[in-house]
PLY file of the C-alpha trace (Angstrom):
ply
format ascii 1.0
element vertex 76
property float x
property float y
property float z
element edge 75
property int vertex1
property int vertex2
end_header
0.16 -0.05 0.03
1.65 3.17 -1.25
1.12 6.52 0.65
2.76 10.05 0.55
6.31 10.45 1.13
5.38 13.45 3.89
4.09 10.75 6.36
7.34 8.29 6.23
9.01 8.43 9.58
12.61 9.36 10.12
15.02 6.91 9.03
12.63 4.10 7.67
13.25 3.03 4.06
10.50 2.86 1.04
10.66 2.55 -2.25
9.13 5.27 -4.84
5.76 3.84 -6.16
4.45 6.79 -8.10
5.37 10.33 -8.65
1.72 12.29 -9.23
3.39 15.56 -9.98
2.76 16.93 -13.73
5.22 19.47 -16.05
7.90 21.37 -14.92
7.95 20.36 -11.46
7.42 16.39 -12.07
10.69 17.07 -14.27
12.43 18.50 -11.49
11.84 16.37 -9.20
12.78 13.23 -11.68
16.03 15.09 -12.53
16.97 14.92 -8.68
16.83 11.11 -8.95
13.55 10.61 -7.59
12.04 7.75 -9.70
9.86 4.56 -9.49
11.72 2.22 -8.13
14.65 4.37 -5.95
14.50 3.65 -2.72
14.86 6.36 -0.47
15.19 6.87 3.70
14.00 10.08 5.51
17.04 10.77 7.45
16.04 14.51 8.69
13.07 17.11 9.41
13.13 20.67 9.98
12.12 22.08 13.16
8.59 23.06 11.11
9.36 19.44 9.40
9.70 22.00 6.30
12.09 21.07 4.09
12.59 17.14 4.67
16.25 15.44 3.85
16.43 12.54 2.02
18.86 9.90 1.48
19.33 8.29 -2.01
21.52 6.13 -2.77
25.40 7.77 -1.56
23.24 11.38 -2.41
21.42 13.37 0.12
18.98 16.17 -0.77
16.14 18.11 0.08
12.26 18.37 -0.67
9.83 20.96 0.38
6.57 19.32 1.81
4.84 20.80 -0.89
7.13 18.93 -3.28
6.92 15.63 -1.35
3.05 15.36 -1.82
3.61 14.50 -5.06
5.53 11.43 -4.37
4.32 8.34 -3.44
6.31 5.67 -1.66
5.70 2.32 -0.16
7.53 1.02 3.34
10.30 -1.76 3.42
0 1
1 2
2 3
3 4
4 5
5 6
6 7
7 8
8 9
9 10
10 11
11 12
12 13
13 14
14 15
15 16
16 17
17 18
18 19
19 20
20 21
21 22
22 23
23 24
24 25
25 26
26 27
27 28
28 29
29 30
30 31
31 32
32 33
33 34
34 35
35 36
36 37
37 38
38 39
39 40
40 41
41 42
42 43
43 44
44 45
45 46
46 47
47 48
48 49
49 50
50 51
51 52
52 53
53 54
54 55
55 56
56 57
57 58
58 59
59 60
60 61
61 62
62 63
63 64
64 65
65 66
66 67
67 68
68 69
69 70
70 71
71 72
72 73
73 74
74 75
């Protein structure tokens, strides 16, 4: 069962199920390496929970919650 990336708890691995963003935002998300099938982990959240830091392979990226809302994941 997939759910929104924003709901993924800290230090929990998940696989990207699908990206629902279209247009420029969808392209930008995919350009960061966030594509279906990738394994990700939330490694940090700002004090107000925005942005969120993600570990993808050996890289760390950050996303705003408004961007994370377009990424559906499945917990491992």
